[in-house]
C-alpha positions as CSV (number, residue, x, y, z in Angstrom):
1,X,10.3,40.8,7.2
2,X,6.6,39.9,7.3
3,X,6.6,39.4,3.5
4,X,9.8,37.3,3.6
5,X,8.7,35.1,6.5
6,X,5.1,34.4,5.6
7,X,5.2,34.7,1.8
8,X,8.6,34.3,0.3
9,X,9.9,31.6,2.7
10,X,6.9,29.3,2.2
11,X,7.2,29.3,-1.5
12,X,10.9,28.6,-1.3
13,X,10.1,25.7,1.0
14,X,7.4,24.3,-1.3
15,X,9.6,24.6,-4.3
16,X,12.4,22.8,-2.6
17,X,10.0,20.1,-1.5
18,X,8.7,19.4,-5.0
19,X,11.9,19.8,-7.0
20,X,13.9,18.1,-4.3
21,X,11.8,15.0,-4.5
22,X,12.1,14.9,-8.3
23,X,15.8,15.3,-8.1
24,X,16.2,12.7,-5.4
25,X,14.1,10.1,-7.3
26,X,16.0,10.7,-10.6
27,X,19.5,10.7,-9.0
28,X,19.3,8.7,-5.8
29,X,16.8,5.9,-6.0
30,X,19.0,3.5,-4.1
31,X,19.2,6.1,-1.3
32,X,15.4,6.5,-1.2
33,X,15.1,4.6,2.0
34,X,14.8,5.0,5.8
35,X,18.2,3.5,6.3
36,X,16.6,1.1,8.8
37,X,18.7,0.3,11.9
38,X,16.5,-2.6,13.0
39,X,19.3,-5.0,12.6
40,X,21.2,-3.2,15.4
41,X,18.4,-3.0,17.9
42,X,14.7,-4.0,17.8
43,X,13.2,-3.8,21.3
44,X,13.1,0.0,21.6
45,X,12.3,0.3,18.0
46,X,9.2,-1.9,18.4
47,X,7.9,0.5,21.1
48,X,8.9,3.8,19.6
49,X,8.1,3.4,16.0
50,X,4.4,2.5,16.2
51,X,3.8,5.3,18.7
52,X,5.5,7.8,16.4
53,X,3.9,6.7,13.1
54,X,0.4,6.2,14.3
55,X,0.6,9.4,16.3
56,X,1.8,11.2,13.2
57,X,-1.3,9.9,11.3
58,X,-3.5,11.5,13.9
59,X,-1.5,14.8,13.8
60,X,-1.7,14.8,10.0
61,X,-5.5,14.4,9.8
62,X,-5.9,16.9,12.6
63,X,-4.0,19.5,10.6
64,X,-6.1,18.7,7.5
65,X,-9.3,19.3,9.5
66,X,-8.0,22.4,11.3
67,X,-5.9,24.1,8.6
68,X,-7.3,23.1,5.2
69,X,-11.0,23.0,6.0
70,X,-12.4,26.5,6.6
71,X,-14.3,27.3,9.8
72,X,-17.4,28.1,7.8
73,X,-17.5,24.6,6.4
74,X,-17.6,22.9,9.8
75,X,-20.2,25.5,11.0
76,X,-22.4,24.7,7.9
77,X,-22.6,21.1,8.9
78,X,-23.6,21.9,12.4
79,X,-20.3,21.7,14.2
80,X,-20.0,24.6,16.6
81,X,-16.6,26.2,17.4
82,X,-16.9,25.0,21.0
83,X,-17.4,21.4,19.9
84,X,-14.6,21.7,17.4
85,X,-12.3,23.1,20.1
86,X,-13.1,20.2,22.4
87,X,-12.4,17.6,19.7
88,X,-9.3,19.4,18.5
89,X,-7.7,19.7,22.0
90,X,-8.5,16.2,23.2
91,X,-7.7,14.3,20.0
92,X,-4.7,16.5,19.2
93,X,-3.3,16.1,22.7
94,X,-3.5,12.3,22.5
95,X,-1.9,12.2,19.0
96,X,0.7,14.7,20.0
97,X,1.6,12.8,23.2
98,X,2.0,9.6,21.2
99,X,4.3,11.3,18.7
100,X,6.4,12.9,21.5
101,X,6.6,9.6,23.4
102,X,7.6,7.8,20.2
103,X,10.3,10.2,19.1
104,X,11.6,10.3,22.6
105,X,12.1,6.6,22.6
106,X,13.6,6.7,19.2
107,X,16.0,9.5,20.1
108,X,17.0,7.7,23.3
109,X,17.7,4.6,21.2
110,X,19.9,6.6,18.9
111,X,21.8,8.1,21.8
112,X,22.3,4.9,23.9
113,X,22.8,2.1,21.3
114,X,26.3,2.5,20.0
115,X,25.7,0.8,16.6
116,X,22.6,3.0,16.0
117,X,24.5,6.1,17.1
118,X,27.3,5.4,14.7
119,X,24.8,5.0,11.9
120,X,23.3,8.5,12.6
121,X,24.5,11.1,10.1
122,X,24.7,14.9,10.5
123,X,21.8,15.1,8.1
124,X,19.8,12.9,10.5
125,X,20.6,15.0,13.5
126,X,19.5,18.2,11.8
127,X,16.3,16.5,10.7
128,X,15.5,15.3,14.2
129,X,16.2,18.8,15.5
130,X,13.6,20.4,13.1
131,X,11.1,17.6,13.8
132,X,11.4,17.9,17.5
133,X,11.0,21.7,17.3
134,X,7.9,21.3,15.2
135,X,6.4,18.8,17.6
136,X,7.2,20.7,20.7
137,X,5.8,24.0,19.4
138,X,2.8,22.1,18.1
139,X,2.1,20.7,21.5
140,X,2.5,24.2,23.0
141,X,-0.2,25.4,20.6
142,X,-2.5,22.5,21.4
143,X,-2.1,22.3,25.1
144,X,-0.8,25.8,25.8
145,X,-2.4,28.5,23.7
146,X,-5.6,26.5,23.4
147,X,-5.9,25.0,26.9
148,X,-3.5,26.2,29.6
149,X,-3.2,29.9,29.1
150,X,-6.3,30.8,27.2
151,X,-7.9,30.0,23.9
152,X,-6.7,31.3,20.6
153,X,-8.7,30.7,17.4
154,X,-6.0,30.0,14.8
155,X,-8.7,29.2,12.3
156,X,-9.2,32.9,11.8
157,X,-5.6,33.7,11.1
158,X,-3.1,30.8,10.6
159,X,-5.5,28.6,8.6
160,X,-6.6,31.4,6.1
161,X,-2.9,32.4,5.7
162,X,-1.9,28.8,4.9
163,X,-4.7,28.3,2.4
164,X,-4.0,31.6,0.8
165,X,-0.6,30.3,-0.2
166,X,-2.2,27.7,-2.4
167,X,-4.7,30.0,-4.0
168,X,-1.7,32.2,-5.1
169,X,-3.2,35.1,-3.2
170,X,-0.9,35.1,-0.1
171,X,-2.0,37.1,2.9
172,X,1.2,37.3,5.1
173,X,-0.4,40.0,7.2
174,X,-2.6,37.4,8.8
175,X,0.4,36.0,10.7
176,X,1.2,39.4,12.3
177,X,0.3,39.4,15.9
178,X,-0.3,35.6,16.2
179,X,1.1,34.0,19.4
180,X,4.9,33.3,19.1
181,X,4.3,29.5,19.5
182,X,2.2,29.5,16.3
183,X,4.9,31.5,14.5
184,X,7.7,29.3,15.7
185,X,5.7,26.2,14.7
186,X,5.1,27.6,11.3
187,X,8.8,28.3,10.8
188,X,9.9,24.9,12.0
189,X,7.4,23.2,9.7
190,X,8.6,25.3,6.7
191,X,12.2,24.4,7.4
192,X,11.3,20.8,7.7
193,X,9.4,20.9,4.4
194,X,12.4,22.5,2.7
195,X,14.9,19.8,3.8
196,X,12.4,16.9,3.6
197,X,13.5,15.5,0.1
198,X,17.2,15.4,1.3
199,X,16.5,13.3,4.4
200,X,15.3,9.8,5.3
201,X,11.8,11.3,5.5
202,X,11.3,10.6,1.7
203,X,10.3,7.1,2.7
204,X,6.8,8.6,3.5
205,X,6.1,8.5,-0.2
206,X,7.2,4.9,-0.6
207,X,4.5,2.3,-0.5
208,X,5.0,-1.4,-1.3
209,X,2.2,-1.2,-4.0
210,X,4.2,-3.7,-6.1
211,X,3.7,-6.4,-3.6
212,X,0.0,-6.5,-4.7
213,X,0.9,-7.5,-8.3
214,X,4.3,-9.1,-8.2
215,X,4.7,-12.8,-8.8
216,X,5.2,-15.1,-5.8
217,X,8.7,-15.7,-4.6
218,X,9.6,-19.3,-5.4
219,X,11.7,-21.2,-2.8
220,X,13.6,-24.3,-3.9
221,X,14.5,-27.2,-1.6
222,X,18.2,-28.0,-1.3
223,X,17.6,-31.5,0.1
224,X,18.8,-34.2,-2.4
225,X,19.6,-37.2,-0.2
226,X,17.0,-39.9,0.5
227,X,13.3,-40.1,-0.2
228,X,11.3,-37.1,1.1
229,X,8.1,-38.1,2.9
230,X,6.9,-34.6,3.5
231,X,3.4,-33.6,2.4
232,X,4.6,-31.2,-0.3
233,X,7.7,-33.2,-1.4
234,X,6.4,-33.7,-4.9
235,X,6.4,-29.9,-5.5
236,X,10.2,-30.0,-5.4
237,X,10.8,-32.8,-7.9
238,X,12.5,-31.9,-11.2
239,X,10.0,-31.2,-14.0
240,X,9.3,-33.9,-16.5
241,X,11.1,-33.4,-19.7
242,X,10.3,-35.1,-23.1
243,X,13.3,-37.4,-22.7
244,X,11.8,-38.9,-19.6
245,X,8.5,-39.6,-21.4
246,X,10.3,-42.4,-23.3
């Protein structure tokens, strides 16, 4: 079971993540979207969406620092474990609370606004369940295992285990004996990674880079009656043709 949960399952999730995105892009480019529901309701969306997305940026960079960067590296530049712990708990708690508040508002919106609720698919509900599970267990790790009921140094077990997956020298035994909140968080994240390409979360890899190089959108005036005294009226006149030169 240890080998299945912490070695086989991660590679299955990563494979699904990579191949799923390739398949989705090749076969469903028109569906590569968030399926925005802003047209149905915008007040709650304006509150919840920034909290969720900016909070997720903080959570992402916090995981990069805590999981991908070895403890020896931070120690080499003079960051003690105590200092790292203080920054991790404080910044992680703020970012996590922002995400929890944001997704709470967004879920409330989906449940209470009839048009948004009708536009919510079964796929969306399953994705929200996994996302909420990952967020809740993550907050339990940050504010619980690392603050409320003692300190657990996950950088000696969880972080090396995760990095070992990418060096193709997996060490599933490192996850044995870790607090249940860390194990639950890992399983929720792996499940979310596996289904990611088949949900609206694919929009994370969509960036409007084309806007930087695309030509300007040209708007044409529809006014045809009477002289136009506006400042830029001449811009809408018909182009001069050779016939008009004579």
